[in-house]
C-alpha positions in Angstrom: -106.7 -88.4 -108.2 -104.5 -86.8 -110.7 -102.9 -88.7 -113.7 -99.6 -88.6 -111.9 -100.9 -90.5 -108.9 -102.7 -93.3 -110.8 -101.0 -96.6 -109.8 -99.9 -99.2 -112.4 -99.3 -101.9 -109.7 -101.8 -103.0 -107.2 -100.9 -105.2 -104.2 -103.7 -106.6 -102.1 -103.3 -108.6 -98.9 -106.0 -110.2 -96.8 -106.2 -109.4 -93.1 -108.7 -112.1 -92.2 -107.6 -113.8 -88.9 -109.0 -117.1 -90.1 -106.7 -117.3 -93.2 -103.2 -118.2 -92.2 -100.9 -117.3 -93.8 -102.5 -114.2 -95.3 -103.2 -114.2 -99.0 -101.7 -111.6 -101.3 -102.0 -110.7 -104.9 -100.0 -108.4 -107.2 -101.4 -107.1 -110.5 -99.4 -105.0 -112.9 -100.6 -102.8 -115.8 -98.7 -103.8 -118.9 -101.4 -102.6 -121.3 -99.5 -100.9 -124.2 -102.6 -98.7 -124.9 -102.7 -97.3 -121.4 -100.8 -94.1 -120.6 -100.4 -95.2 -117.0 -98.9 -98.6 -117.8 -95.5 -99.5 -116.5 -94.1 -99.4 -120.0 -95.6 -96.0 -120.8 -94.3 -94.4 -117.7 -91.0 -96.3 -117.4 -91.6 -96.9 -113.7 -93.9 -98.5 -111.2 -96.4 -96.6 -109.1 -97.6 -99.0 -106.4 -100.9 -99.0 -104.5 -101.2 -101.3 -101.5 -104.3 -102.2 -99.5 -105.3 -104.7 -96.8 -108.7 -106.2 -97.7 -111.2 -108.2 -95.7 -113.8 -110.8 -96.4 -111.9 -112.4 -99.3 -112.3 -116.2 -99.1 -109.7 -117.4 -101.6 -106.8 -116.5 -103.9 -108.9 -116.5 -107.1 -111.2 -113.8 -105.8 -108.3 -111.7 -104.5 -106.5 -111.9 -107.8 -109.7 -110.7 -109.6 -110.1 -107.8 -107.1 -106.5 -106.7 -107.8 -107.0 -106.8 -111.5 -110.3 -104.8 -111.3 -108.6 -102.3 -109.0 -105.9 -101.6 -111.6 -108.5 -101.2 -114.3 -110.7 -98.9 -112.1 -107.8 -96.7 -111.2 -106.5 -96.6 -114.8 -109.9 -95.3 -115.9 -109.7 -92.4 -113.5 -107.1 -90.8 -115.8 -109.7 -90.7 -118.6 -112.3 -89.1 -116.3 -109.7 -86.5 -115.2 -108.7 -85.7 -118.8 -112.4 -85.4 -119.8 -113.2 -83.1 -116.9 -110.1 -80.9 -117.5 -110.0 -80.8 -121.3 -111.7 -77.4 -121.5 -109.3 -75.6 -119.1 -106.4 -73.7 -120.5 
């Protein structure tokens, strides 16, 4: 994942057949200290995923938040790994 592809919006939706209607959650990165935030970039880069085995809205919301944070941290790993290249 390159810094340009790191999403700042994550949308998760359940695809459990026993949950009707499906649950969905949207989490947006508005962290002013993040170089990948919506404000820092001036645009949204969206990641969408269908997820399974999520029993309720609170857990889905937490998963979406954690996914934004996890993907945001990828940029720091990328910068660290590429900082010695010209």
